[in-house]
C-alpha positions in Angstrom: 78.5 103.4 -54.4 81.6 101.3 -54.4 82.4 99.5 -51.2 86.0 100.8 -51.2 84.8 104.5 -51.1 84.3 105.6 -47.5 82.4 108.8 -46.7 82.4 111.0 -43.6 78.9 111.3 -42.2 76.9 112.3 -39.2 75.1 109.0 -38.3 71.3 109.4 -38.6 70.8 107.0 -35.6 73.6 107.7 -33.1 74.2 111.3 -34.2 78.0 110.9 -34.1 80.6 111.6 -36.8 81.5 108.4 -38.5 82.9 107.0 -41.7 80.8 104.5 -43.8 80.8 102.9 -47.2 77.1 102.3 -47.2 74.8 104.4 -49.4 72.6 105.6 -46.4 73.9 107.9 -43.7 74.0 105.2 -41.0 77.2 103.9 -39.5 78.1 100.2 -39.6 77.3 99.6 -35.9 73.9 101.2 -36.1 73.1 99.6 -39.4 73.5 96.1 -37.9 71.1 97.0 -35.1 68.3 98.2 -37.5 65.4 95.9 -38.0 65.4 94.1 -41.4 62.9 95.2 -44.0 61.8 93.1 -47.0 61.8 94.7 -50.4 58.3 94.3 -52.0 59.8 93.8 -55.4 62.7 91.3 -55.0 61.9 90.0 -51.5 65.5 90.6 -50.2 65.9 91.4 -46.5 67.7 94.7 -46.1 68.5 97.1 -43.2 67.0 100.1 -45.0 65.0 100.8 -48.1 65.3 103.9 -50.3 64.1 107.2 -48.7 62.0 108.2 -51.8 60.8 104.8 -52.8 59.5 101.6 -51.0 62.2 99.5 -52.7 65.8 98.6 -52.3 68.4 100.4 -54.4 68.4 97.7 -57.1 64.6 97.9 -57.7 64.1 101.6 -57.2 64.8 102.5 -60.8 62.8 99.6 -62.3 59.4 99.7 -60.6 56.8 102.4 -60.1 56.4 103.7 -56.5 52.6 103.4 -56.6 50.6 100.1 -56.8 48.3 99.7 -59.7 45.7 97.1 -60.7 46.8 94.9 -63.6 44.5 95.1 -66.7 45.0 91.4 -67.5 44.6 89.6 -64.1 43.3 92.3 -61.8 46.1 91.9 -59.2 47.4 95.0 -57.4 51.2 95.1 -57.8 54.1 97.5 -58.3 54.4 97.6 -62.1 57.5 98.2 -64.2 58.1 101.8 -65.1 58.1 101.0 -68.9 54.8 98.9 -68.6 52.4 100.4 -66.1 49.3 98.6 -67.4 50.5 95.0 -66.4 51.7 93.5 -63.1 55.2 92.0 -63.1 53.9 88.4 -63.8 51.7 89.5 -66.7 54.5 91.6 -68.1 56.8 88.5 -68.2 54.1 86.5 -69.9 53.5 89.2 -72.5 57.2 89.4 -73.2 57.5 85.6 -73.5 54.6 85.6 -76.0 56.3 88.3 -78.1 59.5 86.3 -78.0 57.7 83.1 -79.2 56.0 85.1 -82.0 59.4 86.3 -83.2 60.7 82.7 -83.5 60.7 81.1 -86.9 57.8 79.0 -88.1 58.0 75.2 -88.2 59.6 73.9 -91.4 60.5 70.5 -92.8 64.3 70.3 -92.4 66.2 69.6 -95.7 68.8 67.3 -93.9 66.8 65.2 -91.4 63.3 65.6 -93.0 61.6 66.3 -89.6 59.2 69.1 -88.9 61.1 71.5 -86.5 61.4 75.2 -85.9 63.7 76.8 -88.5 67.1 77.9 -87.2 68.1 80.2 -90.1 66.0 82.6 -92.1 67.9 81.9 -95.3 67.5 78.1 -95.5 65.3 75.4 -94.3 67.4 73.7 -91.6 66.7 72.9 -87.9 69.1 73.8 -85.1 70.5 70.3 -84.4 71.3 69.7 -88.1 72.9 73.1 -88.4 75.2 72.4 -85.4 76.1 69.0 -86.9 76.9 70.6 -90.2 79.1 73.1 -88.5 81.1 70.3 -86.9 79.8 70.7 -83.4 78.2 67.8 -81.5 80.3 65.3 -83.4 82.3 62.6 -81.6 86.1 63.1 -81.3 88.0 61.4 -84.0 90.7 60.2 -81.6 90.4 56.4 -81.1 88.6 55.4 -77.9 87.4 58.9 -77.1 83.7 59.5 -76.7 83.8 63.2 -76.0 82.2 65.8 -78.3 84.4 67.9 -80.6 85.2 71.5 -79.8 87.2 72.3 -82.9 85.8 72.0 -86.4 89.2 71.9 -88.2 90.7 69.0 -86.4 87.5 67.2 -85.2 89.1 66.7 -81.8 87.8 67.3 -78.3 89.5 69.9 -76.2 91.8 67.6 -74.4 93.1 65.8 -77.5 93.4 69.1 -79.4 95.6 70.5 -76.7 97.7 67.4 -76.7 98.0 67.7 -80.5 99.2 71.3 -80.2 101.5 70.8 -77.2 104.8 70.1 -79.2 104.4 73.2 -81.3 103.5 75.4 -78.3 106.4 74.1 -76.3 108.8 74.6 -79.3 107.6 78.2 -79.6 108.0 78.8 -75.9 111.6 77.6 -75.9 112.4 79.6 -79.1 110.9 82.8 -77.8 111.9 82.6 -74.1 112.9 85.9 -72.6 113.6 86.9 -69.0 114.4 90.3 -67.5 117.1 88.5 -65.5 120.1 87.4 -67.7 121.0 84.6 -65.2 117.6 82.9 -65.9 118.3 83.0 -69.6 121.7 81.3 -69.0 120.1 78.6 -66.8 117.4 78.0 -69.5 120.0 77.7 -72.2 122.2 75.4 -70.1 119.2 73.2 -69.4 118.4 72.9 -73.1 122.0 71.9 -73.9 122.1 69.2 -71.2 118.9 67.6 -72.5 120.1 67.6 -76.2 
């Protein structure tokens, strides 16, 4: 529930009519007096857990309410709802293994000649060579600058690219200046005449 929405409730602790923006039916004064409880899933300290689950509101929809024994390591834990056979740690490990399998095999890069993981399915190129070819990770072409380029077209770093564009941007701003107040436009036009 959004913190800006306030509900009228009968407080479950003090039994008085109150207004609250908390998800449980406890007023703010009683909520601060309640003992803190640790969520078994995320280890956050909270004043109150969900009524129908032993978790906080963030974890209530993710994890099963019943502990189960993991098939891989034998630890009793609250498993994820979509993977009841593994504990949370083994689930992360299994997902990481699947992710590693989905990565490309090692190839000999056509540009640098080193054996590295392939970056693209369509050609034999590693990630660093691909970024260099795109124009990223190249030094700025402005003399004396050692920063990395951000723009492929100009081969300049962010600072020098903005300095390069500044005259055109300022000229466009002066040409297209509009104000809802006519006096401001007159002041702006008078300032331009004085400078020129």
